[in-house]
C-alpha positions as CSV (number, residue, x, y, z in Angstrom):
1,M,-15.7,-13.9,-2.9
2,S,-17.5,-17.1,-1.9
3,D,-20.4,-19.3,-2.8
4,H,-21.6,-22.0,-0.5
5,N,-24.5,-22.7,1.9
6,A,-23.5,-21.1,5.2
7,S,-25.6,-23.5,7.4
8,E,-23.3,-26.5,7.1
9,N,-24.0,-29.9,8.7
10,T,-21.0,-31.0,10.9
11,G,-22.8,-33.7,12.9
12,P,-21.3,-37.0,13.9
13,N,-22.6,-38.9,10.8
14,A,-21.2,-36.4,8.3
15,R,-18.0,-37.4,6.4
16,R,-15.2,-35.1,7.3
17,P,-13.5,-33.3,4.5
18,V,-9.7,-33.3,4.2
19,V,-8.0,-30.0,3.2
20,G,-4.6,-29.8,1.6
21,K,-2.6,-27.9,-1.0
22,L,-4.4,-27.6,-4.4
23,D,-2.3,-29.4,-7.0
24,E,-2.0,-28.7,-10.7
25,Q,-3.9,-31.9,-11.5
26,D,-6.8,-30.6,-9.4
27,L,-7.2,-27.4,-11.5
28,P,-9.7,-28.6,-14.2
29,E,-12.1,-29.9,-11.5
30,A,-11.6,-26.9,-9.3
31,A,-12.4,-24.6,-12.2
32,R,-15.5,-26.7,-13.0
33,I,-16.7,-26.5,-9.4
34,F,-16.1,-22.7,-9.4
35,R,-18.3,-22.2,-12.5
36,L,-20.9,-24.6,-11.2
37,A,-21.1,-23.2,-7.7
38,F,-21.4,-19.5,-8.7
39,G,-23.6,-20.3,-11.7
40,T,-26.0,-22.2,-9.5
41,F,-26.1,-19.5,-6.8
42,L,-26.7,-16.8,-9.3
43,K,-29.3,-19.0,-11.1
44,V,-27.8,-18.7,-14.6
45,P,-29.3,-21.0,-17.3
46,D,-26.2,-23.2,-17.7
47,P,-24.0,-23.0,-14.6
48,E,-21.2,-25.1,-16.1
49,T,-20.4,-22.3,-18.7
50,F,-20.6,-19.4,-16.2
51,W,-17.7,-17.0,-16.6
52,A,-16.0,-19.2,-19.1
53,D,-14.3,-16.1,-20.5
54,R,-12.1,-15.6,-17.4
55,D,-10.0,-17.6,-14.9
56,Y,-9.9,-17.4,-11.1
57,V,-8.3,-20.8,-10.5
58,Y,-5.3,-21.6,-12.7
59,S,-3.5,-18.2,-12.4
60,R,-4.0,-18.0,-8.6
61,Q,-2.8,-21.5,-8.0
62,R,0.3,-20.7,-10.0
63,A,1.1,-17.4,-8.3
64,A,3.8,-17.4,-5.6
65,H,1.9,-14.9,-3.4
66,V,-1.3,-17.1,-3.3
67,A,-1.8,-20.2,-1.1
68,S,-4.3,-22.5,-2.8
69,Y,-6.3,-25.2,-0.9
70,G,-8.5,-28.0,-2.0
71,A,-11.0,-30.0,0.0
72,T,-11.6,-33.7,-0.7
73,L,-14.2,-36.3,0.4
74,D,-13.0,-39.9,0.0
75,G,-10.2,-38.6,-2.2
76,E,-12.5,-36.6,-4.6
77,L,-12.1,-32.8,-4.9
78,V,-15.2,-31.1,-3.7
79,G,-14.1,-27.5,-3.1
80,S,-11.3,-25.0,-3.0
81,N,-10.1,-21.6,-1.7
82,F,-7.4,-19.2,-2.6
83,V,-5.6,-17.0,0.0
84,T,-3.8,-13.9,-1.3
85,N,-0.9,-12.3,0.4
86,W,-0.4,-8.5,-0.3
87,G,2.2,-8.0,2.4
88,S,0.4,-6.7,5.5
89,V,-2.9,-7.1,3.8
90,G,-4.6,-10.4,2.8
91,F,-7.9,-11.6,1.5
92,F,-9.4,-14.9,0.4
93,G,-11.6,-16.3,-2.4
94,P,-13.1,-17.5,-4.5
95,L,-14.2,-20.1,-1.9
96,T,-16.4,-22.7,-3.7
97,V,-18.0,-26.0,-2.8
98,R,-19.7,-28.4,-5.2
99,P,-23.5,-27.5,-4.9
100,D,-24.6,-31.1,-4.3
101,L,-22.3,-31.5,-1.4
102,Q,-23.0,-28.3,0.5
103,E,-24.0,-28.4,4.1
104,R,-21.3,-30.9,4.8
105,G,-18.8,-28.8,6.7
106,I,-16.6,-28.3,3.6
107,A,-16.5,-24.6,3.6
108,R,-15.8,-24.5,7.3
109,A,-12.8,-26.8,6.8
110,L,-11.5,-24.6,4.1
111,L,-12.0,-21.5,6.3
112,A,-10.1,-23.1,9.2
113,K,-7.1,-23.7,6.9
114,T,-7.4,-20.2,5.5
115,M,-7.2,-18.6,9.0
116,E,-4.2,-20.7,9.8
117,Q,-2.5,-19.4,6.7
118,F,-3.1,-15.8,7.6
119,N,-1.8,-16.4,11.1
120,A,1.3,-18.1,9.6
121,W,1.9,-15.0,7.4
122,N,1.1,-12.7,10.4
123,T,-1.2,-10.7,8.1
124,R,-2.2,-7.5,9.8
125,H,-5.4,-6.7,7.8
126,V,-7.6,-9.5,6.5
127,G,-10.8,-9.2,4.4
128,L,-13.1,-10.7,1.8
129,F,-15.7,-9.8,-0.7
130,T,-19.1,-11.4,-0.6
131,F,-22.7,-11.0,-1.6
132,S,-24.3,-8.0,0.2
133,D,-27.7,-9.5,0.0
134,S,-26.8,-12.9,1.5
135,A,-27.5,-13.0,5.2
136,K,-26.1,-16.5,5.5
137,H,-22.7,-15.6,4.0
138,I,-22.4,-12.6,6.3
139,A,-23.5,-14.6,9.4
140,L,-21.0,-17.3,8.7
141,Y,-18.0,-15.0,8.3
142,Q,-18.9,-13.1,11.5
143,K,-18.2,-16.4,13.3
144,Y,-14.6,-16.0,12.1
145,G,-14.3,-12.4,13.3
146,F,-15.3,-10.6,10.0
147,F,-17.7,-7.7,9.9
148,A,-19.4,-6.2,6.9
149,R,-18.4,-2.6,6.3
150,F,-18.9,-0.5,3.1
151,L,-20.4,-1.7,-0.2
152,T,-17.9,-2.3,-3.0
153,A,-19.1,-1.6,-6.6
154,I,-17.5,-3.5,-9.4
155,M,-17.9,-0.8,-12.1
156,S,-17.3,-0.6,-15.9
157,A,-17.0,2.0,-18.6
158,R,-16.2,2.1,-22.3
159,A,-12.5,2.6,-23.1
160,V,-12.1,5.3,-25.7
161,R,-9.0,7.3,-24.6
162,H,-6.0,6.5,-26.8
163,T,-3.3,8.6,-25.1
164,A,-2.4,9.6,-21.6
165,A,0.4,11.7,-20.2
166,G,3.4,10.5,-18.3
167,W,3.0,6.7,-18.0
168,L,4.9,3.5,-18.6
169,R,4.1,-0.1,-19.1
170,F,5.9,-2.5,-16.8
171,S,6.2,-5.1,-19.6
172,E,8.3,-2.6,-21.7
173,L,10.9,-2.0,-19.1
174,S,14.3,-3.8,-18.9
175,E,14.9,-6.4,-16.2
176,A,16.8,-3.9,-14.1
177,Q,14.1,-1.2,-14.6
178,R,11.5,-3.7,-13.5
179,E,13.2,-4.3,-10.2
180,E,13.4,-0.6,-9.6
181,A,9.7,-0.3,-10.6
182,L,8.7,-3.0,-8.1
183,Q,10.5,-1.1,-5.3
184,S,8.8,2.1,-6.4
185,C,5.4,0.4,-6.3
186,R,6.2,-0.9,-2.8
187,N,7.0,2.7,-1.8
188,V,3.6,3.9,-3.2
189,A,1.7,1.1,-1.4
190,E,3.5,1.9,1.9
191,T,2.1,5.4,1.9
192,V,-1.5,4.2,1.7
193,Y,-1.1,1.3,4.2
194,P,2.0,0.2,6.2
195,G,3.4,-3.0,4.8
196,L,1.0,-3.2,1.8
197,D,3.0,-4.9,-1.0
198,L,1.7,-5.6,-4.6
199,S,5.0,-6.8,-6.0
200,G,3.8,-10.4,-6.0
201,E,0.6,-9.4,-7.9
202,I,2.7,-7.4,-10.4
203,S,5.2,-10.2,-10.9
204,A,2.5,-12.9,-11.4
205,T,0.6,-10.8,-13.9
206,H,3.8,-10.2,-15.9
207,A,5.2,-13.8,-15.7
208,Q,1.9,-15.5,-16.6
209,G,1.0,-13.0,-19.4
210,L,-2.3,-12.0,-17.7
211,G,-2.0,-8.3,-18.6
212,D,0.3,-5.4,-17.6
213,T,1.0,-2.9,-14.9
214,V,0.5,0.8,-15.5
215,L,3.2,3.1,-14.0
216,V,2.4,6.9,-13.6
217,E,5.6,8.9,-13.4
218,G,6.0,11.6,-10.7
219,V,8.6,14.2,-10.3
220,R,11.3,11.8,-8.9
221,D,9.6,8.4,-8.7
222,I,6.5,6.4,-9.6
223,A,3.5,8.4,-8.3
224,A,0.8,5.8,-9.0
225,F,0.4,2.3,-10.4
226,A,-2.3,-0.2,-11.4
227,V,-2.2,-4.0,-12.0
228,C,-4.4,-4.7,-15.0
229,H,-5.7,-8.0,-16.4
230,Y,-6.9,-8.7,-19.9
231,G,-7.3,-11.7,-22.1
232,P,-8.9,-15.1,-21.7
233,R,-6.4,-16.5,-19.2
234,S,-6.9,-13.5,-16.8
235,E,-9.6,-12.5,-14.4
236,A,-10.9,-9.8,-16.7
237,G,-13.7,-11.3,-18.9
238,A,-14.1,-10.9,-22.6
239,D,-13.1,-7.6,-24.2
240,T,-12.3,-6.1,-20.8
241,C,-9.3,-4.5,-19.1
242,F,-9.7,-5.2,-15.4
243,V,-7.9,-3.0,-12.8
244,K,-7.3,-5.5,-10.1
245,F,-5.5,-3.0,-7.9
246,G,-4.5,0.6,-8.4
247,A,-3.2,3.3,-6.0
248,A,-1.8,6.8,-6.0
249,R,0.9,7.9,-3.6
250,D,-0.7,9.4,-0.5
251,G,-0.2,13.2,-0.2
252,G,-1.3,16.5,-1.7
253,S,-1.0,15.3,-5.3
254,A,-2.8,12.0,-4.8
255,E,-6.0,13.1,-6.5
256,H,-4.1,14.5,-9.5
257,H,-2.1,11.3,-9.9
258,Y,-5.2,9.1,-9.4
259,L,-6.9,10.9,-12.4
260,Q,-3.7,10.4,-14.4
261,L,-3.8,6.7,-13.5
262,L,-7.4,6.4,-14.7
263,D,-6.4,8.0,-18.0
264,A,-3.5,5.5,-18.3
265,C,-5.6,2.5,-17.5
266,E,-8.0,3.5,-20.3
267,A,-5.2,4.0,-22.7
268,L,-3.8,0.6,-21.8
269,A,-7.2,-0.9,-22.5
270,V,-7.4,0.7,-26.0
271,A,-3.8,-0.4,-26.7
272,A,-4.6,-4.0,-25.7
273,G,-7.7,-3.9,-28.0
274,M,-10.2,-4.0,-25.1
275,S,-13.4,-2.0,-25.3
276,N,-14.2,-1.8,-21.6
277,V,-12.5,-1.0,-18.3
278,L,-13.6,-2.8,-15.1
279,A,-12.7,-1.4,-11.6
280,G,-13.7,-2.0,-8.0
281,A,-14.6,0.9,-5.9
282,N,-15.1,0.6,-2.1
283,M,-17.5,3.3,-1.2
284,A,-15.6,4.2,2.0
285,R,-13.1,5.7,-0.4
286,H,-15.7,8.1,-1.6
287,E,-13.5,10.5,-3.5
288,A,-12.0,7.7,-5.6
289,Y,-15.5,6.3,-6.1
290,R,-17.0,9.6,-7.2
291,H,-14.3,10.2,-9.8
292,L,-15.2,6.8,-11.4
293,V,-18.9,7.8,-11.5
294,A,-18.0,11.2,-13.0
295,R,-16.1,9.4,-15.8
296,G,-19.1,7.3,-16.7
297,F,-18.4,4.1,-14.7
298,R,-21.5,2.2,-13.8
299,S,-21.9,-0.7,-11.4
300,E,-22.1,-4.2,-12.8
301,I,-21.9,-6.1,-9.5
302,Q,-22.4,-4.7,-6.0
303,G,-21.1,-6.6,-3.0
304,V,-19.7,-5.9,0.5
305,T,-16.3,-6.2,1.9
306,M,-15.9,-7.8,5.3
307,H,-12.9,-7.0,7.5
308,R,-11.5,-9.0,10.4
309,Q,-12.0,-7.2,13.7
310,N,-13.9,-4.5,11.8
311,D,-10.6,-2.8,10.9
312,P,-11.1,-0.4,8.1
313,G,-7.6,-0.9,6.7
314,Y,-7.1,1.4,3.7
315,C,-10.8,1.8,3.1
316,H,-11.3,5.3,4.3
317,P,-11.9,8.8,2.8
318,G,-8.8,10.3,1.1
319,A,-7.4,7.0,-0.1
320,Y,-7.2,7.0,-3.9
321,I,-7.3,3.3,-4.4
322,I,-9.0,0.8,-6.7
323,D,-9.2,-2.8,-5.7
324,D,-11.2,-6.0,-6.1
325,W,-11.1,-8.8,-3.4
326,R,-13.3,-11.2,-5.4
């Protein structure tokens, strides 16, 4: 997810931004720029208060599986980007630049460092979420080898289900059980895309108190899982349980376990006192998308995912996956 002017001036008279690791001391200003940049782009009345009920900056900078970069001009922070490592899969964002300093090459400098990071990780599948109606954003990312593929709907529904069958909360397991659960989740992810690994996301969510991870039990092992955020320090938004990533083990029972997973996410939302469930559905995974629609989920935001080298990754029919690359 990004917000900046794609036609940036990099002429000889432009000051050159310096990109380095984003420090803890930079976070208040990075969060302010994030709100201001997106609020300005979306033309909200008071950009400085945009999405004040959620966090995309502090939690990502503090997560071990995320590389965080800041851009400075004359020592002053003017933009940032966050690069997420899900094993063989990676994505970046939010990439934001202070609105009054756009068209200065800042976003390009952040993108150059971002691509270096993916190369260092040897990430197999790389993508991003951006505005589907912004020709400038899409044209810029094409220069870095990304191509727009299917629309992704960020969808919400009321949470009313109090109970669900056969599920556990990661937070309620013992330390030894959590290690077993992390391996089981790796095994599930491996079936939907080789090398996909959400253990960093699960661990960061637990360690930072951002929410919880739902575990659906199968015959002998975990059959599905979902990393869920809720609360003001998370990415969820007010009164919302946000499914950042969810997947059912590939195979003949995937649809059944996916439906169980949706039940469990709703039950978690109710248990956490949240009235809404928010989930991302890439429309290439049309079966997973149709089930959300059938359960009353409706789109709040609609964007497009862009994939490096036009590689579909795990976005294809038959993949029972929920995700959000914002």
